[in-house]
Z-matrix of the N, CA and C atoms (Angstrom, degrees):
N
C 1 1.472
C 2 1.529 1 109.66
N 3 1.326 2 114.96 1 141.21
C 4 1.456 3 121.40 2 174.68
C 5 1.538 4 108.90 3 -58.77
N 6 1.322 5 116.05 4 129.34
C 7 1.463 6 119.82 5 -179.54
C 8 1.529 7 112.25 6 -60.99
N 9 1.332 8 116.18 7 -26.77
C 10 1.461 9 119.73 8 178.11
C 11 1.534 10 111.43 9 -65.46
N 12 1.344 11 116.01 10 -32.96
C 13 1.469 12 120.28 11 177.76
C 14 1.522 13 109.57 12 -67.59
N 15 1.333 14 115.98 13 -47.18
C 16 1.458 15 120.65 14 178.70
C 17 1.531 16 110.20 15 -60.87
N 18 1.316 17 116.41 16 -40.35
C 19 1.466 18 121.20 17 178.17
C 20 1.532 19 110.71 18 -63.53
N 21 1.335 20 115.88 19 -36.43
C 22 1.468 21 118.72 20 -178.60
C 23 1.520 22 111.25 21 -63.69
N 24 1.342 23 117.44 22 -36.39
C 25 1.469 24 120.25 23 176.01
C 26 1.521 25 110.05 24 -66.16
N 27 1.316 26 116.79 25 -41.87
C 28 1.464 27 119.93 26 -178.66
C 29 1.529 28 111.13 27 -69.23
N 30 1.336 29 116.19 28 -34.47
C 31 1.455 30 119.76 29 176.35
C 32 1.524 31 111.30 30 -65.18
N 33 1.335 32 116.25 31 -26.24
C 34 1.460 33 121.41 32 179.26
C 35 1.527 34 111.98 33 -89.18
N 36 1.336 35 116.70 34 6.32
C 37 1.461 36 120.40 35 174.73
C 38 1.511 37 115.32 36 98.68
N 39 1.342 38 117.58 37 7.19
C 40 1.462 39 121.12 38 -179.35
C 41 1.528 40 108.38 39 -99.87
N 42 1.322 41 116.41 40 102.90
C 43 1.462 42 120.44 41 -174.91
C 44 1.524 43 113.90 42 -112.76
N 45 1.326 44 116.77 43 -11.45
C 46 1.464 45 119.17 44 -173.77
C 47 1.521 46 112.97 45 -115.00
N 48 1.330 47 116.70 46 24.87
C 49 1.462 48 120.98 47 179.34
C 50 1.520 49 108.55 48 -110.40
N 51 1.321 50 115.84 49 135.19
C 52 1.458 51 121.14 50 -175.28
C 53 1.528 52 111.88 51 -70.61
N 54 1.316 53 114.71 52 161.31
C 55 1.463 54 121.08 53 176.16
C 56 1.536 55 110.08 54 -60.23
N 57 1.342 56 116.58 55 -39.53
C 58 1.467 57 120.46 56 179.88
C 59 1.525 58 111.30 57 -61.41
N 60 1.346 59 116.42 58 -42.58
C 61 1.466 60 120.30 59 178.48
C 62 1.518 61 110.63 60 -62.45
N 63 1.323 62 116.75 61 -41.12
C 64 1.459 63 120.39 62 178.68
C 65 1.526 64 111.39 63 -63.24
N 66 1.324 65 116.85 64 -35.18
C 67 1.465 66 120.76 65 176.67
C 68 1.522 67 110.24 66 -60.87
N 69 1.338 68 116.72 67 -45.93
C 70 1.474 69 120.56 68 178.75
C 71 1.526 70 111.06 69 -63.89
N 72 1.314 71 117.30 70 -40.43
C 73 1.461 72 120.74 71 179.01
C 74 1.525 73 111.05 72 -62.91
N 75 1.329 74 116.49 73 -39.70
C 76 1.464 75 120.37 74 178.12
C 77 1.528 76 111.45 75 -67.68
N 78 1.322 77 116.89 76 -36.75
C 79 1.469 78 120.19 77 175.77
C 80 1.524 79 110.41 78 -63.18
N 81 1.322 80 115.87 79 -39.19
C 82 1.461 81 120.39 80 177.73
C 83 1.527 82 110.33 81 -62.97
N 84 1.322 83 117.30 82 -43.53
C 85 1.466 84 120.76 83 177.83
C 86 1.527 85 110.22 84 -58.25
N 87 1.335 86 117.04 85 -44.12
C 88 1.468 87 121.28 86 178.97
C 89 1.528 88 110.80 87 -59.83
N 90 1.327 89 116.71 88 -41.91
C 91 1.463 90 120.98 89 -179.46
C 92 1.527 91 111.19 90 -66.84
N 93 1.324 92 116.84 91 -37.95
C 94 1.473 93 120.45 92 177.42
C 95 1.526 94 110.32 93 -63.16
N 96 1.325 95 116.77 94 -46.67
C 97 1.470 96 120.70 95 -179.32
C 98 1.523 97 110.90 96 -62.41
N 99 1.324 98 116.81 97 -42.36
C 100 1.462 99 121.09 98 179.78
C 101 1.526 100 111.36 99 -64.23
N 102 1.333 101 116.79 100 -46.87
C 103 1.466 102 121.06 101 -177.82
C 104 1.521 103 111.46 102 -69.58
N 105 1.319 104 116.75 103 -28.84
C 106 1.461 105 120.88 104 -176.97
C 107 1.533 106 112.05 105 -65.52
N 108 1.326 107 116.45 106 -15.74
C 109 1.464 108 120.19 107 176.59
C 110 1.529 109 111.48 108 -68.80
N 111 1.350 110 115.74 109 -25.52
C 112 1.470 111 119.28 110 -176.42
C 113 1.525 112 113.26 111 -120.08
N 114 1.328 113 116.86 112 -22.61
C 115 1.463 114 121.72 113 -179.89
C 116 1.521 115 108.70 114 -127.33
N 117 1.300 116 117.23 115 134.53
C 118 1.462 117 121.13 116 -177.18
C 119 1.533 118 110.48 117 -76.47
N 120 1.335 119 115.66 118 92.90
C 121 1.461 120 121.50 119 -179.91
C 122 1.525 121 111.34 120 -97.20
N 123 1.327 122 115.68 121 -45.62
C 124 1.459 123 122.34 122 179.29
C 125 1.523 124 108.22 123 -137.17
N 126 1.323 125 116.90 124 169.90
C 127 1.451 126 120.88 125 178.37
C 128 1.529 127 110.91 126 -61.52
N 129 1.322 128 117.13 127 132.58
C 130 1.463 129 121.13 128 -178.98
C 131 1.524 130 111.96 129 -61.38
N 132 1.316 131 117.04 130 -34.22
C 133 1.467 132 119.67 131 -178.25
C 134 1.527 133 112.42 132 -69.85
N 135 1.337 134 116.49 133 -15.94
C 136 1.468 135 120.83 134 178.58
C 137 1.521 136 111.79 135 -109.70
N 138 1.315 137 115.42 136 26.20
C 139 1.457 138 121.32 137 -176.62
C 140 1.523 139 110.67 138 -85.41
N 141 1.326 140 116.20 139 66.43
C 142 1.458 141 120.16 140 175.82
C 143 1.522 142 109.15 141 -144.21
N 144 1.323 143 115.42 142 154.23
C 145 1.467 144 120.78 143 -171.28
C 146 1.521 145 112.87 144 -60.86
N 147 1.324 146 116.75 145 -43.89
C 148 1.463 147 120.00 146 -175.55
C 149 1.524 148 110.88 147 -62.19
N 150 1.319 149 116.16 148 -44.08
C 151 1.463 150 119.73 149 -179.09
C 152 1.528 151 110.73 150 -66.76
N 153 1.331 152 117.63 151 -46.31
C 154 1.471 153 121.47 152 -179.08
C 155 1.518 154 110.26 153 -62.14
N 156 1.323 155 116.34 154 -40.42
C 157 1.462 156 120.63 155 -179.10
C 158 1.533 157 111.06 156 -59.88
N 159 1.332 158 115.90 157 -46.04
C 160 1.463 159 119.33 158 -177.39
C 161 1.525 160 112.25 159 -79.80
N 162 1.330 161 117.09 160 -50.03
C 163 1.466 162 120.94 161 -170.40
C 164 1.517 163 112.98 162 -75.51
N 165 1.331 164 117.41 163 -31.59
C 166 1.462 165 119.82 164 -174.83
C 167 1.535 166 113.56 165 -113.52
N 168 1.334 167 117.19 166 -47.74
C 169 1.472 168 119.70 167 -177.57
C 170 1.529 169 111.06 168 -69.01
N 171 1.333 170 116.60 169 -57.09
C 172 1.462 171 120.39 170 -178.54
C 173 1.518 172 110.68 171 -62.92
N 174 1.317 173 116.78 172 -39.76
C 175 1.463 174 121.21 173 178.14
C 176 1.525 175 110.30 174 -57.91
N 177 1.332 176 117.01 175 -43.42
C 178 1.469 177 121.37 176 179.88
C 179 1.528 178 111.90 177 -68.73
N 180 1.321 179 116.49 178 -37.68
C 181 1.461 180 121.19 179 -175.88
C 182 1.524 181 113.03 180 -65.58
N 183 1.323 182 117.29 181 -26.65
C 184 1.464 183 119.61 182 -170.91
C 185 1.525 184 113.96 183 -69.23
N 186 1.329 185 118.86 184 -7.36
C 187 1.470 186 119.87 185 179.02
C 188 1.529 187 112.72 186 -92.86
N 189 1.320 188 117.21 187 -1.39
C 190 1.462 189 119.91 188 -173.59
C 191 1.525 190 112.64 189 -59.46
N 192 1.325 191 117.95 190 -31.60
C 193 1.466 192 121.13 191 -178.70
C 194 1.531 193 112.41 192 -68.20
N 195 1.322 194 117.87 193 -16.87
C 196 1.459 195 121.63 194 179.44
C 197 1.525 196 112.83 195 -89.93
N 198 1.330 197 116.62 196 -1.18
C 199 1.466 198 120.45 197 -175.25
C 200 1.523 199 110.90 198 -103.55
N 201 1.325 200 115.92 199 122.72
C 202 1.463 201 122.57 200 176.01
C 203 1.527 202 107.96 201 -74.86
N 204 1.325 203 116.71 202 117.52
C 205 1.468 204 120.65 203 -176.46
C 206 1.520 205 112.61 204 -69.72
N 207 1.335 206 117.85 205 -9.90
C 208 1.459 207 120.78 206 174.85
C 209 1.529 208 112.07 207 -83.90
N 210 1.320 209 116.39 208 -6.26
C 211 1.457 210 121.09 209 176.89
C 212 1.524 211 109.46 210 -67.30
N 213 1.317 212 117.09 211 143.41
C 214 1.465 213 121.33 212 -179.50
C 215 1.523 214 112.56 213 -86.92
N 216 1.359 215 116.15 214 -23.60
C 217 1.463 216 117.44 215 -174.11
C 218 1.528 217 112.19 216 -150.83
N 219 1.327 218 114.28 217 136.65
C 220 1.459 219 122.63 218 167.41
C 221 1.516 220 107.14 219 -106.76
N 222 1.323 221 117.27 220 131.89
C 223 1.461 222 120.63 221 174.46
C 224 1.519 223 108.20 222 -113.23
N 225 1.326 224 115.20 223 122.72
C 226 1.459 225 121.02 224 -178.88
C 227 1.521 226 109.50 225 -105.60
N 228 1.329 227 116.04 226 120.26
C 229 1.462 228 122.06 227 -179.76
C 230 1.528 229 110.25 228 -80.22
N 231 1.335 230 116.74 229 126.86
C 232 1.460 231 120.79 230 176.01
C 233 1.515 232 112.58 231 59.37
N 234 1.331 233 116.75 232 63.17
C 235 1.469 234 121.32 233 -169.14
C 236 1.528 235 114.31 234 -67.52
N 237 1.319 236 117.66 235 -24.94
C 238 1.461 237 120.54 236 175.88
C 239 1.511 238 113.29 237 56.79
N 240 1.329 239 116.69 238 -116.71
C 241 1.463 240 121.72 239 -177.60
C 242 1.524 241 113.03 240 -91.62
N 243 1.348 242 117.26 241 4.15
C 244 1.467 243 119.54 242 173.77
C 245 1.510 244 115.88 243 104.44
N 246 1.330 245 116.33 244 17.20
C 247 1.467 246 120.83 245 176.20
C 248 1.523 247 109.15 246 -112.52
N 249 1.326 248 119.75 247 115.08
C 250 1.474 249 127.57 248 10.95
C 251 1.534 250 115.24 249 -96.78
N 252 1.319 251 118.70 250 -1.06
C 253 1.471 252 121.62 251 -166.49
C 254 1.527 253 114.37 252 -57.61
N 255 1.321 254 118.14 253 -51.61
C 256 1.464 255 120.48 254 -179.38
C 257 1.527 256 110.28 255 -66.05
N 258 1.313 257 116.95 256 -39.39
C 259 1.468 258 120.57 257 178.30
C 260 1.523 259 110.45 258 -60.25
N 261 1.327 260 116.81 259 -44.16
C 262 1.465 261 120.74 260 178.53
C 263 1.527 262 111.02 261 -63.84
N 264 1.315 263 116.71 262 -41.24
C 265 1.474 264 120.43 263 179.42
C 266 1.528 265 110.68 264 -62.93
N 267 1.326 266 117.23 265 -37.82
C 268 1.469 267 121.20 266 176.61
C 269 1.529 268 110.28 267 -65.04
N 270 1.321 269 117.23 268 -44.73
C 271 1.465 270 120.87 269 178.89
C 272 1.525 271 111.47 270 -62.27
N 273 1.335 272 116.17 271 -35.28
C 274 1.466 273 120.75 272 -177.47
C 275 1.525 274 112.54 273 -72.50
N 276 1.336 275 117.78 274 -18.29
C 277 1.470 276 119.85 275 -179.97
C 278 1.521 277 110.92 276 -56.02
N 279 1.327 278 116.51 277 -34.93
C 280 1.450 279 119.29 278 -177.47
C 281 1.513 280 114.44 279 -101.19
N 282 1.336 281 117.17 280 1.75
C 283 1.459 282 119.62 281 -174.85
C 284 1.522 283 114.39 282 -122.95
N 285 1.314 284 117.16 283 -36.04
C 286 1.461 285 119.94 284 -177.31
C 287 1.521 286 110.16 285 -148.36
N 288 1.331 287 115.86 286 113.47
C 289 1.460 288 120.28 287 -179.25
C 290 1.523 289 112.39 288 -77.58
N 291 1.335 290 116.72 289 -21.05
C 292 1.460 291 119.93 290 -175.35
C 293 1.520 292 113.20 291 -90.85
N 294 1.320 293 118.05 292 -24.92
C 295 1.460 294 120.80 293 -174.65
C 296 1.531 295 110.62 294 -72.48
N 297 1.329 296 115.21 295 122.09
C 298 1.464 297 121.04 296 179.12
C 299 1.518 298 109.65 297 -103.87
N 300 1.326 299 116.15 298 142.16
C 301 1.461 300 121.83 299 175.00
C 302 1.522 301 108.07 300 -104.49
N 303 1.327 302 115.33 301 116.61
C 304 1.469 303 121.14 302 179.35
C 305 1.527 304 108.14 303 -100.66
N 306 1.312 305 115.63 304 125.66
C 307 1.463 306 121.55 305 -176.70
C 308 1.523 307 109.97 306 -110.85
N 309 1.315 308 115.85 307 121.28
C 310 1.457 309 120.83 308 178.41
C 311 1.521 310 108.31 309 -104.98
N 312 1.315 311 116.03 310 116.18
C 313 1.466 312 121.72 311 -175.79
C 314 1.529 313 109.74 312 -142.16
N 315 1.307 314 116.26 313 125.05
C 316 1.464 315 121.27 314 -176.40
C 317 1.531 316 113.35 315 -74.44
N 318 1.329 317 116.65 316 -33.60
C 319 1.463 318 120.86 317 -176.39
C 320 1.531 319 112.02 318 -69.42
N 321 1.317 320 116.62 319 129.61
C 322 1.469 321 121.65 320 178.83
C 323 1.528 322 110.75 321 -62.99
N 324 1.339 323 116.88 322 -47.82
C 325 1.468 324 120.32 323 -176.57
C 326 1.520 325 111.95 324 -64.48
N 327 1.310 326 116.33 325 -42.41
C 328 1.465 327 119.13 326 179.67
C 329 1.520 328 111.28 327 -69.43
N 330 1.330 329 117.29 328 -35.72
C 331 1.467 330 120.89 329 176.96
C 332 1.518 331 110.61 330 -62.41
N 333 1.332 332 116.67 331 -42.74
C 334 1.459 333 120.63 332 179.01
C 335 1.527 334 110.92 333 -65.46
N 336 1.313 335 116.63 334 -36.42
C 337 1.466 336 120.23 335 176.35
C 338 1.524 337 110.37 336 -63.60
N 339 1.324 338 117.24 337 -45.35
C 340 1.462 339 121.14 338 179.63
C 341 1.528 340 111.16 339 -62.12
N 342 1.321 341 117.02 340 -38.29
C 343 1.467 342 120.85 341 176.86
C 344 1.526 343 111.08 342 -65.38
N 345 1.324 344 115.76 343 -41.55
C 346 1.468 345 120.50 344 179.65
C 347 1.519 346 111.31 345 -63.02
N 348 1.318 347 116.47 346 -46.82
C 349 1.467 348 120.71 347 179.28
C 350 1.527 349 110.75 348 -61.80
N 351 1.323 350 116.10 349 -44.42
C 352 1.470 351 120.76 350 -179.07
C 353 1.529 352 111.26 351 -59.84
N 354 1.322 353 115.84 352 -40.00
C 355 1.465 354 120.30 353 -179.93
C 356 1.528 355 111.16 354 -70.36
N 357 1.328 356 116.59 355 -45.86
C 358 1.466 357 120.01 356 -176.96
C 359 1.523 358 112.04 357 -66.39
N 360 1.328 359 116.80 358 -33.45
C 361 1.466 360 120.36 359 -178.46
C 362 1.527 361 112.72 360 -97.93
N 363 1.330 362 116.28 361 1.57
C 364 1.469 363 122.35 362 177.73
C 365 1.528 364 111.65 363 55.00
N 366 1.337 365 115.01 364 57.64
C 367 1.462 366 121.13 365 -176.55
C 368 1.518 367 111.35 366 -100.50
N 369 1.325 368 115.67 367 150.93
C 370 1.468 369 121.41 368 178.07
C 371 1.528 370 108.53 369 -86.63
N 372 1.329 371 115.46 370 82.42
C 373 1.460 372 121.07 371 -175.39
C 374 1.527 373 110.57 372 -135.57
N 375 1.314 374 114.50 373 167.86
C 376 1.462 375 122.04 374 170.55
C 377 1.523 376 106.87 375 -142.24
N 378 1.327 377 115.75 376 131.04
C 379 1.460 378 120.98 377 179.57
C 380 1.528 379 108.55 378 -105.29
N 381 1.316 380 115.62 379 125.60
C 382 1.457 381 121.34 380 178.89
C 383 1.525 382 108.30 381 -115.58
N 384 1.333 383 115.44 382 109.77
C 385 1.462 384 119.18 383 178.64
C 386 1.528 385 108.01 384 -85.40
N 387 1.317 386 114.26 385 95.71
C 388 1.453 387 119.52 386 -173.17
C 389 1.528 388 109.42 387 -159.91
N 390 1.303 389 116.47 388 154.11
C 391 1.455 390 122.02 389 171.89
C 392 1.528 391 108.28 390 -69.83
N 393 1.317 392 117.47 391 127.84
C 394 1.456 393 121.28 392 -175.63
C 395 1.529 394 112.14 393 -57.67
N 396 1.326 395 117.19 394 -28.79
C 397 1.456 396 120.76 395 -178.44
C 398 1.532 397 111.68 396 -70.62
N 399 1.338 398 116.71 397 -13.66
C 400 1.457 399 121.14 398 -177.99
C 401 1.528 400 112.87 399 -102.78
N 402 1.318 401 116.84 400 -3.79
C 403 1.467 402 121.18 401 -175.95
C 404 1.527 403 110.60 402 -101.84
N 405 1.351 404 116.09 403 147.85
C 406 1.460 405 121.54 404 179.11
C 407 1.519 406 109.79 405 -138.18
N 408 1.331 407 115.40 406 152.88
C 409 1.460 408 120.98 407 174.11
C 410 1.513 409 108.36 408 -157.25
N 411 1.317 410 117.20 409 125.09
C 412 1.466 411 121.48 410 -177.66
C 413 1.521 412 112.62 411 -103.79
N 414 1.328 413 116.18 412 11.18
C 415 1.451 414 119.18 413 179.68
C 416 1.515 415 113.01 414 -78.04
N 417 1.328 416 116.19 415 171.67
C 418 1.462 417 121.92 416 177.54
C 419 1.525 418 107.78 417 -84.40
N 420 1.292 419 116.93 418 96.47
C 421 1.454 420 122.58 419 -167.60
C 422 1.530 421 111.87 420 -123.17
N 423 1.333 422 114.54 421 163.20
C 424 1.454 423 122.20 422 167.48
C 425 1.526 424 106.78 423 -104.83
N 426 1.319 425 116.75 424 132.75
C 427 1.462 426 121.87 425 -179.59
C 428 1.529 427 108.66 426 -108.69
N 429 1.333 428 115.75 427 134.64
C 430 1.460 429 120.56 428 175.36
C 431 1.525 430 109.34 429 -127.32
N 432 1.322 431 115.60 430 155.52
C 433 1.459 432 120.23 431 176.54
C 434 1.521 433 109.37 432 -161.84
N 435 1.328 434 115.44 433 135.37
C 436 1.463 435 121.71 434 -179.45
C 437 1.525 436 109.17 435 -136.89
N 438 1.308 437 116.35 436 119.97
C 439 1.473 438 121.92 437 177.66
C 440 1.525 439 111.71 438 55.78
N 441 1.335 440 116.04 439 46.75
C 442 1.462 441 120.32 440 -177.83
C 443 1.523 442 110.47 441 -112.11
N 444 1.314 443 117.58 442 -88.54
C 445 1.457 444 122.62 443 -179.38
C 446 1.526 445 110.06 444 -120.88
N 447 1.346 446 118.25 445 159.06
C 448 1.468 447 120.70 446 176.33
C 449 1.526 448 112.03 447 -61.05
N 450 1.322 449 115.93 448 154.25
C 451 1.460 450 122.70 449 -177.60
C 452 1.527 451 113.85 450 -49.50
N 453 1.342 452 120.56 451 -48.98
C 454 1.478 453 119.65 452 -178.82
C 455 1.525 454 113.25 453 -59.50
N 456 1.334 455 117.31 454 -36.85
C 457 1.466 456 120.23 455 179.52
C 458 1.524 457 110.54 456 -68.70
N 459 1.330 458 116.66 457 -40.81
C 460 1.468 459 119.97 458 178.18
C 461 1.527 460 110.39 459 -62.26
N 462 1.322 461 117.03 460 -41.74
C 463 1.470 462 120.05 461 178.33
C 464 1.521 463 111.10 462 -64.42
N 465 1.323 464 117.81 463 -37.08
C 466 1.467 465 121.26 464 175.99
C 467 1.522 466 111.23 465 -61.22
N 468 1.330 467 116.05 466 -45.21
C 469 1.467 468 121.00 467 179.86
C 470 1.523 469 110.78 468 -61.89
N 471 1.323 470 115.74 469 -46.40
C 472 1.467 471 120.48 470 -178.80
C 473 1.518 472 110.95 471 -63.20
N 474 1.318 473 117.28 472 -43.69
C 475 1.464 474 121.30 473 -179.24
C 476 1.528 475 111.58 474 -59.50
N 477 1.306 476 116.93 475 -38.50
C 478 1.462 477 121.20 476 -176.56
C 479 1.527 478 113.11 477 -82.85
N 480 1.330 479 116.93 478 -37.97
C 481 1.465 480 118.73 479 -167.03
C 482 1.526 481 116.51 480 -124.49
N 483 1.335 482 118.76 481 -6.05
C 484 1.468 483 120.66 482 -176.24
C 485 1.521 484 110.37 483 -139.81
N 486 1.312 485 116.52 484 64.76
C 487 1.461 486 121.42 485 -169.26
C 488 1.528 487 114.79 486 -73.22
N 489 1.325 488 118.71 487 -25.32
C 490 1.466 489 121.00 488 -172.35
C 491 1.531 490 113.79 489 -102.75
N 492 1.308 491 116.61 490 30.59
C 493 1.463 492 120.05 491 -178.52
C 494 1.533 493 111.35 492 -67.71
N 495 1.338 494 115.18 493 152.03
C 496 1.472 495 120.72 494 172.31
C 497 1.519 496 110.34 495 -82.56
N 498 1.313 497 116.02 496 -48.45
C 499 1.458 498 120.81 497 176.93
C 500 1.522 499 110.14 498 -159.84
N 501 1.321 500 114.87 499 162.78
C 502 1.461 501 122.74 500 -179.93
C 503 1.517 502 106.90 501 -121.85
N 504 1.328 503 117.22 502 121.89
C 505 1.456 504 121.62 503 -176.17
C 506 1.522 505 108.55 504 -113.12
N 507 1.326 506 116.13 505 118.38
C 508 1.456 507 121.32 506 -174.32
C 509 1.526 508 111.01 507 -124.98
N 510 1.315 509 115.70 508 145.66
C 511 1.463 510 122.47 509 175.56
C 512 1.527 511 107.68 510 -95.45
N 513 1.312 512 116.56 511 117.89
C 514 1.460 513 121.70 512 -176.69
C 515 1.526 514 110.27 513 -107.37
N 516 1.341 515 116.03 514 131.44
C 517 1.461 516 121.79 515 -176.83
C 518 1.508 517 113.53 516 -87.83
N 519 1.337 518 115.99 517 -159.27
C 520 1.462 519 120.89 518 -172.43
C 521 1.527 520 113.23 519 -65.04
N 522 1.334 521 117.41 520 -24.04
C 523 1.471 522 119.63 521 176.46
C 524 1.527 523 111.76 522 -97.75
N 525 1.325 524 116.58 523 11.12
C 526 1.454 525 121.74 524 -175.07
C 527 1.517 526 115.20 525 -59.61
N 528 1.333 527 117.60 526 -39.82
C 529 1.466 528 120.39 527 -178.52
C 530 1.518 529 111.23 528 -65.46
N 531 1.335 530 116.04 529 -40.09
C 532 1.466 531 119.62 530 178.03
C 533 1.531 532 111.16 531 -66.82
N 534 1.343 533 115.22 532 -40.75
C 535 1.467 534 119.42 533 178.72
C 536 1.523 535 110.76 534 -63.45
N 537 1.333 536 117.01 535 -42.82
C 538 1.458 537 121.06 536 179.15
C 539 1.527 538 110.62 537 -63.40
N 540 1.318 539 117.24 538 -43.06
C 541 1.467 540 121.43 539 179.34
C 542 1.520 541 110.95 540 -59.79
N 543 1.315 542 117.70 541 -44.53
C 544 1.464 543 121.92 542 179.25
C 545 1.520 544 111.12 543 -66.65
N 546 1.335 545 116.19 544 -39.45
C 547 1.467 546 120.66 545 -179.11
C 548 1.523 547 111.24 546 -64.97
N 549 1.339 548 117.01 547 -35.40
C 550 1.466 549 121.17 548 -179.05
C 551 1.523 550 112.77 549 -67.71
N 552 1.316 551 117.16 550 -10.58
C 553 1.463 552 120.33 551 175.75
C 554 1.532 553 111.19 552 -77.14
N 555 1.336 554 115.71 553 -19.61
C 556 1.459 555 120.42 554 -177.56
C 557 1.524 556 113.54 555 -120.00
N 558 1.357 557 115.89 556 -11.59
C 559 1.460 558 120.05 557 -178.62
C 560 1.528 559 109.60 558 -131.68
N 561 1.333 560 116.04 559 141.50
C 562 1.464 561 121.91 560 169.80
C 563 1.518 562 106.40 561 -94.98
N 564 1.322 563 116.41 562 115.91
C 565 1.456 564 120.66 563 -172.12
C 566 1.526 565 110.85 564 -125.23
N 567 1.336 566 115.89 565 131.20
C 568 1.462 567 121.72 566 169.63
C 569 1.526 568 106.86 567 -95.82
N 570 1.311 569 117.23 568 120.28
C 571 1.462 570 118.96 569 -172.02
C 572 1.522 571 111.82 570 -154.23
N 573 1.328 572 114.26 571 168.11
C 574 1.447 573 122.55 572 169.84
C 575 1.526 574 107.81 573 -138.59
N 576 1.323 575 116.46 574 157.38
C 577 1.452 576 119.97 575 178.68
C 578 1.528 577 110.40 576 -124.26
N 579 1.316 578 114.08 577 159.14
C 580 1.462 579 121.10 578 178.29
C 581 1.527 580 107.62 579 -141.10
N 582 1.317 581 116.71 580 127.55
C 583 1.462 582 119.83 581 178.77
C 584 1.525 583 110.01 582 -62.44
N 585 1.317 584 115.69 583 138.23
C 586 1.457 585 120.31 584 178.04
C 587 1.522 586 110.56 585 -68.30
N 588 1.328 587 116.78 586 142.44
C 589 1.467 588 120.49 587 176.83
C 590 1.521 589 111.32 588 -90.11
N 591 1.342 590 117.19 589 -4.49
C 592 1.463 591 120.14 590 -178.51
C 593 1.520 592 113.36 591 -110.26
N 594 1.333 593 117.56 592 -12.63
C 595 1.461 594 120.70 593 179.86
C 596 1.520 595 109.76 594 -153.14
N 597 1.323 596 116.88 595 128.22
C 598 1.465 597 119.36 596 179.87
C 599 1.524 598 112.50 597 -77.65
N 600 1.331 599 116.96 598 -0.38
C 601 1.457 600 121.69 599 177.27
C 602 1.525 601 112.10 600 -103.40
N 603 1.317 602 117.11 601 1.47
C 604 1.469 603 121.20 602 -174.19
C 605 1.525 604 111.24 603 -123.86
N 606 1.337 605 115.43 604 164.91
C 607 1.460 606 120.74 605 175.21
C 608 1.522 607 109.94 606 -154.75
N 609 1.321 608 114.40 607 163.80
C 610 1.463 609 121.31 608 177.04
C 611 1.513 610 107.71 609 -99.53
N 612 1.323 611 116.27 610 133.66
C 613 1.461 612 122.29 611 178.00
C 614 1.522 613 108.39 612 -111.40
N 615 1.330 614 116.26 613 119.91
C 616 1.463 615 121.94 614 179.96
C 617 1.530 616 108.40 615 -112.70
N 618 1.326 617 116.10 616 110.65
C 619 1.463 618 122.19 617 -175.35
C 620 1.531 619 110.45 618 -102.83
N 621 1.331 620 115.83 619 128.27
C 622 1.457 621 120.95 620 178.41
C 623 1.532 622 111.86 621 -96.68
N 624 1.302 623 115.51 622 -32.66
C 625 1.465 624 119.43 623 -177.58
C 626 1.520 625 108.81 624 -155.52
N 627 1.325 626 115.86 625 139.91
C 628 1.473 627 120.54 626 178.41
C 629 1.532 628 109.21 627 -142.10
N 630 1.302 629 115.10 628 127.34
C 631 1.469 630 120.62 629 178.70
C 632 1.530 631 109.76 630 -131.56
N 633 1.302 632 114.93 631 133.32
C 634 1.451 633 119.43 632 179.59
C 635 1.531 634 110.00 633 -67.71
N 636 1.313 635 116.69 634 134.84
C 637 1.458 636 121.29 635 179.61
C 638 1.529 637 110.05 636 -80.36
């Protein structure tokens, strides 16, 4: 790998990721750019390595500290182009051989892309092409979601179909604080937040327990 690429990750605050992991992440970026020519994965105007590396890869990586490596499964709601699911699966290659990342994605084209990436990068994943409202899992899981559904809808889904979760990790945008404040009027939530390292208008929401009031 070009040392400048490795330096770019370190300049973005990633100091504890191996050169091999960075190689896989760069391969993923290449696959996203290639597929984006035929399938709408990301904005065409942002179809360049530097932007994807910072806005999507690094953004996805910052939740790794909230994931218990003894967990057997991560379930990602609405995986889309693979952020954070594929990024997490790449990180897990060097940390946990047993942890599987399950990606639930309704779109046929995006599901096929996720399967292709998983095969080419030899990742421990499973792609489920299904509407999230129709899927259930009662295992002890970690749930992730990025740019999918609003917080109240995600909590509704979890309450009905994913009762034994360890935690729920969500990426909250510039209106996230207002959404959280409104949600707390109807839900009792045990949570912590972490400022995003890629946007001063965003934060990570890590939920341990949520009960409808």
